C-alpha positions as CSV (number, residue, x, y, z in Angstrom):
1,X,0.0,0.0,0.0
2,X,1.4,3.5,-0.9
3,X,2.2,5.7,1.9
4,X,0.6,9.0,2.2
5,X,2.4,12.3,1.5
6,X,2.4,13.3,5.1
7,X,4.1,10.0,6.1
8,X,6.8,10.6,3.4
9,X,7.5,14.1,4.6
10,X,7.9,13.0,8.3
11,X,10.6,10.4,7.4
12,X,13.5,12.8,6.9
13,X,12.6,14.4,10.3
14,X,12.7,11.0,12.0
15,X,16.0,10.2,10.5
16,X,17.3,13.6,11.3
17,X,16.4,13.2,15.0
18,X,18.0,9.7,15.1
19,X,21.3,11.0,13.5
20,X,21.4,13.9,15.9
21,X,20.8,11.6,18.9
22,X,23.6,9.3,17.7
23,X,26.0,12.2,17.3
24,X,25.2,13.5,20.9
25,X,25.7,10.0,22.4
26,X,29.2,10.2,21.2
27,X,29.8,13.8,22.2
28,X,30.1,15.1,18.6
29,X,31.4,18.7,18.3
30,X,29.2,21.5,17.0
31,X,26.5,19.4,15.2
32,X,24.4,21.5,12.7
33,X,21.5,20.7,10.4
34,X,21.6,22.4,6.9
35,X,17.9,22.3,5.8
36,X,17.6,22.3,2.0
37,X,13.9,21.2,2.1
38,X,12.6,24.7,1.0
39,X,15.3,25.2,-1.8
40,X,14.3,24.4,-5.4
41,X,16.5,21.8,-7.0
42,X,18.2,20.6,-3.8
43,X,19.9,17.2,-4.0
44,X,18.5,16.2,-0.6
45,X,16.4,17.5,2.3
46,X,19.3,18.0,4.8
47,X,23.0,17.7,5.6
48,X,23.8,16.9,9.1
49,X,27.4,18.0,10.0
50,X,29.6,17.5,13.0
51,X,33.2,16.9,13.9
52,X,35.2,14.7,16.4
53,X,38.5,15.4,18.0
54,X,40.2,12.1,16.9
55,X,40.0,9.3,14.4
56,X,38.5,6.9,17.0
57,X,35.8,9.5,17.9
58,X,34.9,10.0,14.4
59,X,34.6,6.4,13.8
60,X,32.5,6.0,17.0
61,X,30.1,8.8,15.9
62,X,29.6,7.2,12.6
63,X,28.9,3.8,14.2
64,X,26.4,5.3,16.6
65,X,24.6,7.3,13.9
66,X,24.1,4.1,11.9
67,X,23.0,2.1,14.9
68,X,20.6,4.8,16.1
69,X,19.0,5.3,12.7
70,X,18.5,1.6,12.3
71,X,17.0,1.3,15.8
72,X,14.6,4.2,15.5
73,X,13.6,4.0,11.8
74,X,14.7,0.7,10.4
75,X,16.7,2.5,7.7
76,X,20.3,1.5,6.6
77,X,22.6,3.8,4.8
78,X,22.3,3.8,0.9
79,X,26.1,4.6,0.8
80,X,29.0,5.0,3.1
81,X,32.4,6.4,2.4
82,X,35.6,7.7,4.1
83,X,35.8,4.9,6.7
84,X,39.3,4.0,5.6
85,X,40.9,7.1,7.1
86,X,38.1,8.6,9.1
87,X,39.0,12.2,8.2
88,X,35.6,12.8,6.6
89,X,33.0,10.0,6.8
90,X,30.0,10.5,4.6
91,X,26.8,8.4,5.4
92,X,24.1,8.7,2.7
93,X,20.4,8.2,3.5
94,X,19.4,9.6,0.1
95,X,17.1,12.4,1.6
96,X,19.5,13.2,4.5
97,X,23.4,13.1,4.2
98,X,25.6,12.9,7.2
99,X,29.0,14.5,7.2
100,X,31.4,13.5,10.2
101,X,34.7,15.2,10.0
102,X,37.8,15.5,12.0
103,X,38.1,19.1,13.0
104,X,40.9,20.3,10.5
105,X,39.0,18.8,7.5
106,X,35.7,20.4,8.6
107,X,37.5,23.7,8.8
108,X,39.1,23.2,5.4
109,X,35.9,22.2,3.5
110,X,33.5,24.5,5.4
111,X,30.4,22.9,4.1
112,X,28.3,25.4,6.1
113,X,29.6,28.4,4.2
114,X,29.7,26.5,1.0
115,X,25.8,25.8,1.4
116,X,25.0,29.1,2.8
117,X,21.7,29.4,1.2
118,X,20.5,26.5,3.5
119,X,18.6,27.1,6.8
120,X,21.2,26.4,9.4
121,X,20.1,24.9,12.8
122,X,22.8,24.6,15.5
123,X,22.3,21.6,17.8
124,X,23.0,22.4,21.5
125,X,24.6,19.6,23.6
126,X,22.6,18.6,26.6
């Protein structure tokens, strides 16, 4: 049975909540949501970006994000990359893309500035 449009619209929000929770569980630094949902011709609904202070922390954040999204939504990533060196791990859920950086890489690529037309929501740690 096809899902209703309202159900499809809520899905990215549930995934975003699960991603943010996974990031916060592993003490990710400066998580932000770049919301593209109101932009024409956007490639996805949102980027969620954060960084860790070390390779082990970046790997732990990625693992926890994947675990939390699977637990809360049943979704698994469509694509993952960057796991080999963990300087920039990308986890693609099609409508939502996760970017987990080491701090130097995040500062260098500065995705928040690059996608400046998105609505940016800073996530406060508890």
